[in-house]
N, C-alpha and C positions, 0 to 999 in steps of 0.2 A: 473394519471398517476405519475408524480413526487412521489408525496408520495410513492407509490409501488416501483420505483427505489430508494429512498433513503433507505427505509427499507429493500432493498434488498442487497444495498451497504454496509448497517450496516451490515447484516447477515454475509456475505462476507468476510468483515473485522473483525469481531468476530470468524467465522472459522477459516479464516486465522490466526488468532492470537494464537488461539487454538492449532493450528498445531504448530506454531514457540514453544510452551513450550511442548506438549506431543508426539505427533506421526511423526513430521517431523523435528525435530530440526538438524539432522544432513543434512539433504537435504537442508535446509536454513543454515548451517555452509558454506555448499560449497560454497554458494554466497557470501558470508562476502568478501571484494575484501583483498588481502594481505596489502595495504597499509593504510587500516583502522588502527590506532593504538592502537586497544582495542582488548580484547580478543574476539574470532569468539561468543562463548557460549554467553556472556556477550551480545554481539549485538542484536545475535536470542533472546534471552531472552528479552531483555528491547524493542526490536521493536514488540515482540508478545503483550507485557503488552500494548503499545501505540495503535496496532492496536485492541485490544480488548477495551479500554477505547474510541477510538474514533469510534468505531463502536455502540459502547451500546452508546453515545452521539446521533449520526445519529438518531438513532431509537428513542431516549425517551426524548431530548433537543430539542424540535421543535421549541420553540420560539429565540432560539441561532441558525437555522439551518444555516442562512447564514455564521455565524461566522465559524461556525464547518466546513461547506463545503470549506472555504479557508485555513483551518487548515489542511482539509483532502487532501486537492489538492497537498499543500504544504508537505507533509509527502510522497505522491506520488512520489513529484518531489526529496524529499531527496534521497530516496531509488532506485531513476532511475539509478545513478553513479554505484551501484551495477550491474543492471542488465546489462548497458556497461561493466563493468569487464566480466561478465559471458560470454559476447559475445565475446569480443577480447582475453581472456585466455582460451577460447574453453573448459571451465568448463560444465561438463554433471552434472546435478541436475532436477529432475522431470520429467525424461521424456527429457529433451531438449538436445540431444547427437548429434545435428550435429548444424552449423552453420544456416542453412536454419531455424530449427525450435526455436534458440536461438534469430535470426532475426526478426521473426515474434512476438515473444515476447515482443520484444522492442515497436514493433506500437503498444502493446496493452497499455502500459503506459501513454500516450498522451490521450488514452480514456477514461481511469480511470480518470484523473486528471479534463477531461471534464465531465465527469460523476458528479462527486464531486459536480462541480460548477453549472452543470445544474439543477442534482433535490432538491440542497437547494436553489436554487435561488440567489447563491452568487454573481455573477455579475451581478444583476439586483440591487444589495442592495449596495444603496449610504451610508448607514451610518454603513455599516461594519466597526469593528476596531477589528484587528487582535492583 
């Protein structure tokens, strides 16, 4: 079950990364907080590439899954301020056009972090070095 969950999370990340690069670029740009000192398009493209790499790593680098789990969890934590900003600034993107919808989305980010740690056995690994 954990292997299937890891592969599903990897596929989700690859799909999300590709959407950053191709069909949902402007939606992701709307989520980049104005306080980020980088060009929004650069942030979207770079995070898309990172998501693709992390997704492929989850699927194919099974022997390093615990370390990758920590990195994926850290990535989800790193993008969480953007989700908080979207909620606080009432920015519409991806159909999240109400505070309720944006608030519910905030609840899912910690679940993604837990999913990454659980399906890779990251928190069980005592020898993980990030």
